[in-house]
C-alpha positions in Angstrom: -58.0 36.6 -5.3 -58.0 33.4 -3.2 -58.4 31.3 -6.4 -55.4 33.0 -8.0 -53.3 32.4 -4.9 -54.4 28.8 -4.6 -53.6 28.3 -8.3 -50.2 29.9 -8.0 -49.4 27.7 -5.0 -50.5 24.6 -6.8 -48.3 25.5 -9.9 -45.3 26.1 -7.7 -45.8 22.9 -5.7 -46.2 20.9 -8.9 -43.0 22.4 -10.4 -41.0 21.7 -7.3 -42.3 18.1 -7.1 -41.4 17.4 -10.7 -38.0 19.1 -10.5 -36.8 17.7 -7.2 -35.2 14.5 -8.6 -32.9 16.7 -10.9 -31.2 18.2 -7.8 -30.0 14.7 -6.7 -27.9 14.0 -9.8 -24.2 13.7 -9.0 -22.5 13.6 -12.4 -19.0 12.2 -12.6 -17.6 13.7 -9.5 -17.0 10.4 -7.8 -14.5 9.3 -10.6 -11.0 10.3 -11.5 -11.7 11.5 -15.0 -8.0 12.2 -15.7 -7.2 8.4 -15.6 -8.5 5.8 -18.0 -7.5 2.3 -16.9 -7.8 -0.9 -19.0 -9.3 -3.9 -17.2 -9.6 -7.5 -18.4 -13.0 -8.5 -17.3 -15.8 -11.1 -17.5 -19.3 -9.6 -17.9 -21.7 -10.9 -15.2 -24.7 -8.6 -15.9 -25.7 -5.7 -18.2 -28.5 -3.4 -17.1 -29.6 -1.2 -20.1 -31.9 1.0 -18.1 -32.3 4.6 -17.0 -30.9 6.7 -15.6 -27.5 5.1 -16.0 -26.6 1.9 -17.8 -24.8 -0.5 -15.4 -22.1 -3.1 -16.4 -21.4 -5.7 -13.7 -18.1 -7.5 -14.2 -15.6 -9.7 -12.5 -11.8 -9.2 -12.4 -9.2 -11.7 -11.2 -6.6 -10.0 -9.0 -2.9 -10.9 -8.8 -3.5 -13.6 -6.2 -6.2 -15.3 -8.3 -9.1 -14.0 -6.3 -12.3 -12.9 -8.2 -13.4 -9.3 -7.4 -16.9 -8.1 -8.3 -17.1 -4.6 -9.8 -19.6 -2.4 -11.5 -19.2 0.3 -14.1 -21.8 3.0 -14.9 -22.2 5.1 -17.9 -24.8 7.2 -19.6 -28.5 6.4 -20.3 -29.5 3.9 -23.1 -30.8 6.6 -25.4 -27.4 8.3 -25.5 -25.7 4.9 -26.0 -28.0 4.0 -28.8 -26.7 7.0 -30.7 -23.1 5.5 -30.7 -24.0 2.0 -31.6 -24.9 0.3 -28.4 -28.0 -1.9 -27.8 -29.4 -3.9 -24.9 -27.7 -6.9 -26.4 -24.2 -5.3 -26.6 -22.9 -7.2 -23.6 -23.8 -10.6 -22.4 -22.9 -12.5 -19.2 -19.7 -14.5 -19.9 -18.3 -12.1 -22.4 -14.5 -11.7 -22.1 -13.7 -8.1 -22.7 -11.3 -5.3 -21.9 -13.0 -2.3 -20.3 -11.4 1.2 -20.2 -12.7 2.8 -17.0 -12.2 5.8 -14.8 -11.5 4.6 -11.3 -13.4 5.7 -8.2 -11.7 8.5 -6.3 -12.2 6.7 -2.9 -11.3 3.2 -4.1 -14.8 1.8 -4.2 -15.3 -1.0 -6.7 -17.5 1.3 -8.9 -16.0 2.7 -12.1 -17.1 4.9 -15.0 -17.1 3.2 -18.3 -15.3 4.8 -21.3 -14.9 2.0 -23.8 -15.3 -1.8 -24.3 -13.0 -3.9 -26.5 -14.2 -7.4 -27.5 -11.9 -10.4 -28.2 -12.7 -10.1 -31.9 -11.4 -6.6 -32.0 -14.7 -4.8 -32.1 -15.0 -1.7 -29.8 -17.8 0.2 -28.4 -17.2 3.7 -26.9 -19.3 5.8 -24.7 -17.4 9.0 -25.5 -19.7 10.5 -28.0 -22.8 9.3 -26.2 -22.7 12.4 -23.9 
């Protein structure tokens, strides 16, 4: 009986230990998903990694000051399905990003689409 109880406890502990990171996921609750804002940007860094791909970009404000921003989107596997790759964005790329702004005004956005100067577009919409 003690062996069965010890085994049961070990299984429960293992399940909780493996599942715990899932409870920390926040989804898109930080972003205003009802607004999609176009932003002319210069890519500074592109992290094609799990759990969320990150796009770091600079924007010049009305006064000529450079602001540093970051956009997150889904994971690389989902983006691969809609035509993205780890080489999709490179530092120095001049692009227009369509992003959902942060609800509290932080310089973190949620990426919807990228338009390149040659007219090519990459969307994240069907990657979810």
